[in-house]
N, C-alpha and C positions, 0 to 999 in steps of 0.2 A: 345613335351616339352610344359609344361604349361606356360601361359602368366604370370600368377600371383601365388605366393606361398600362395594360399588361406589356405591350412593344416595349413602351418606354422603360419600365423597370426592367424588363429582360435585358434590354442594351445596355443599361446602367450598370446592373449586376456583372454582366461581360466585360464591360469597361473596368470595372472595379478588380475581377480576377486578372485582366490583362495589366492593369497596374502592378498587382501584388506580384505576378510571376517575372514580371520585368525587372521589379526591386530585387527579388531574390536570385535572379539569374547569376549573380558575382559570386554566389556562395554555393551554389548548386546548380546541377542539370535542369532544362526545362521541364515540366511536368509531361509524363506520358500520356497519351491520348486515352487510356483507360484507367481505371481506379486499381493503384498499386499498393495502397496502404491498408493496414487490417482494419475489419469491421467491428465497431463497438457492440452491435446489436447480435453478431455472430458470436462475440466472446461472452456476451451475457448468457445465450443459450449454452454455450460450452460450460460455463462455470457453474450454471444450475444442473446441468448432467452430472458434472463432477461431484458436486455436493451429494447427489443421489447415489453416486460411486463409493464416496467416502462413508456415507452414513445411509446406507440403503433402506434401512427398516424405519428411519425417522424423516430423512429427507428425500426417499425415493417416492415411487408412485404409491398412492395410498391403498391401492388393492394389492400391493406386494406382499408376498406370504415368504416365511423365513426357509422353507424347503425349495423356493424357487430363487433365493438371494444370489448364490452365485451366477446363475444363468444372467439374471437381471445385471449383475456387476459387469460381466465379461461383455454382454451385447451393449451397454450404455458406454462402457470404457472404450470399446473399440470404435464406436460411432465419434465419441468425444475427441479421442486421440486423432483420426481421420481430419475431423473438422479443424482441430487444433493445428494439425500439419499444414493446413491450407494457409492460416493465419501467419504462422512463422515464416512460411515462404514469403508472403507479402513483406512482412517486416525485413528479411534478410535482402529480398529483392530492392525493397524501398532504399535500404543502406547503402547497398551495392550501387544503385543509381546516384544516390547523394556523393559518395566517394569516388565515382567513375571508376568503379571496379569491374572493367569488363571480363566476362569468363568465370565469375566467381561462382564456385561449385553451390549455390544455393540450395538445391535439391539435397544432395548429400548433407550439408550442413543442418537443414531443417530436420530431416529424418532424424539424425544423430540427436539432435536436442530434444525432439519430442520423447526419444526413447530414453534418454536420461531424464525426463520429466516425469515420464510413467514409474520407472525405477524408484524416483524419489516419492511416489506417492504413499506407500506404507509407512514411511517415516513421518510424513506430514500428518497422517492418520493419528499416529502416536502422539505427535506435537499437540495436535487438536484436543485429543483425549485429556491430555495434561491441562489445556486451558478451560476445558469445561469443568474439570473437578475442581480447578482452583476457584472458577465462579462459584461453584456449588458450596463448596467449602467456605468460601469468604462471604457468602451473603447470607443472612440469617433469613431472608424473605424467601428464599430458593427452596422449593418443596421435593425437587427431583432433578437429577441429572439431564432428563429428557426436557422438563420445562426449561432449563438452561439452553439448551442445544436449540430447542424451537422458538424460543421467546428473546433471548438477550441480544440487543444489538453488539454488543462488545465481542460475542462470539462470532456473530455472522460478520462482522469486520475482520477477525483473526483467521475466518477460514478463507476470506479473499487475501488477507494479507499472506498468509502461508502459501497460497497458490502463487499469488503475485511475486513473492520473494523467490521461489524457485526459478521462476521466468527470468527474473532480475539476474540472478546468479549464472543462469544459461546465455547471459548477453542479449537478452531480449526486452529492453527497458520500456519501450513503447507498449507493447502486449501488457507487461507488468503494471504500467502505469494506468491503461485502461480498465484492469481487473481490479485496482485498487480503488479507482475513483468510482467504480461502480456501486462499491461498498460506501464510499463518502456520501455518494448522492442519496443512497437508502439509509445510512444511521446517522451521519453528521460527523463521524470519525475519521480522521483523515491521517492514515498513516503511509507514510511512502515506502514503496517496496523495496527500497534499499536499505532501509533500517535493519539492524540485526536485532532479534529478540528471541530470548530463550524460553524454555519451558516454563508450563505453568503462569501464564501471564493473563492476568485479569483486569480489565476495564468495567468498571462499575458504573452504571448509567450511560456514560460514554459519550453524550452529545457535546460538542465542541472540542474533544480530546485531537490535538495534533502533535505527530512524531516525525520528527524530519529526517531527511535522507541517510545522512552518517550517524544517527543516534545508535546506541549499542546499549541493550537492555539485557539484564542478566536474568536468572531464573527466580521464579515465585516473587516477581514484582506486581504490586498492584496500585493501579491509578485511579482517580475518580473523574467526574466531567469536568470539562473546560482546562483540563491540564494542557500546557504547551511545553514541548521539548524542542526548541527552537534554536535557532542561530542568533548570536549577538551581534554581528557585523558581517559585511558582505566586501570584502577588499576587490579592487579592480585592478587590471593590468595597465600597463603604460597609454592604452588607448581608451580607457576608460570602460572598457566591458569586464562585466562581472567574471571572477575566477570561478570555474566549477570544479565540483569533485573533492575538494579537500576538506578533511574532518572539521564540522563546525558545529556539531551539536552533542549535547551530554551523553556522559556514560554513566549508566545507570546500574549498579553492581546487584548481587543478588539480596533479595527479601528487603527491598526497599518499598516504602508506601509513600505515595503522593497524593495529598488530599485535594479538594475541588478548587479549581481555580488559580493552581500554582502555575507560575510563568518561569520555566528553567531555560535560561538562555548560555549559548556558547559551550565551548569544549571543556566542561568542567565534569568533575567526578563527584558522583553521590556514592559513598562507600557503603559497605554491605550493612543491612540492616538500618540505614538511615531512616527518619521519618521525616516528611516536609511538609509543614501544615497548609490550611487551606488559604489561598490568595496571596500567597508567598511570590515576591519578585526575585529571583534568585540567581547571580552570575559568578558565584565563587563556589570552590569546592567544600564538600561537607565530609568530615570523617566516617569512617564506619561507626555505626551506633548512634550518630549525632542526630540531634533534632533542632530543627529549624522552625521558629513560629513567624508570625506576620510581623510582629513588632521588632522581634530581632533581626529579620531581614531587612526592615526599613533602616534601622539604627546603623546596620553594616553598610546599606548602600550609601547614606549620607556621610557616614565615616569616610569611605572611599571617594566622596565626591561625585556620586551618582544621583541626580535626581536633586542636588541642591541648589537652591535659588541663588 
């Protein structure tokens, strides 16, 4: 007698896949016989390599010496870009199959996208330098910029975000989301790659931070753990489907500080230099230099009929 009903489980899984594909057939072509979408494991390896390309003496091989730094960067970058090219082709081919775009020049589009991605890496490095420096200058517990780069989860999340955002800008949202979710899994920090974040961004502690797709964040902004920059409502179309892509997350101007546990919802603006206190629930604009504390936020919400019994 068999220990497990393998045959029965395999058949049930086959039936479940068949049911799913049949249900989806109204909005997409049938799935190809081979795996046509990107690999999460492959992207994890690519991002690890790119970390070493961006910061070779800190995130590269442990035995790397400075005199061979450029050689390592060239070799690792070439390998990472070729691996990324394969994943980009998969996303573009997958999208083409969904849209029934026969004859789409996937090879040419993929190569052009990866070349633009490579050209953006120096700017990404400069932005990450500003993020690392902001963390070092903003945290009295930080003893060096090297400690910040090697240890801080907010910096790890920003490395992933900066790379993912570039993929998003290049029209590769699936690759971008996978890269962002790798950091989310590792750090508990959820930054959608579609968000726009300026230089010198510092996430202190980090766990539970959520930044939505259409959030816009200026320069030298600092946020603490469990901060949410989210949407207030989710409009639907005539058929009841969620409308996607419209601006629904906050705009945070330069030099804003948001303390732990603050929940900031909707397309509101936090003016330059504003300070948002801990555990605030905020759904209205804050002027430049404004200060919002928890009690003030509650009073405003009740005055507007939000949360009143």
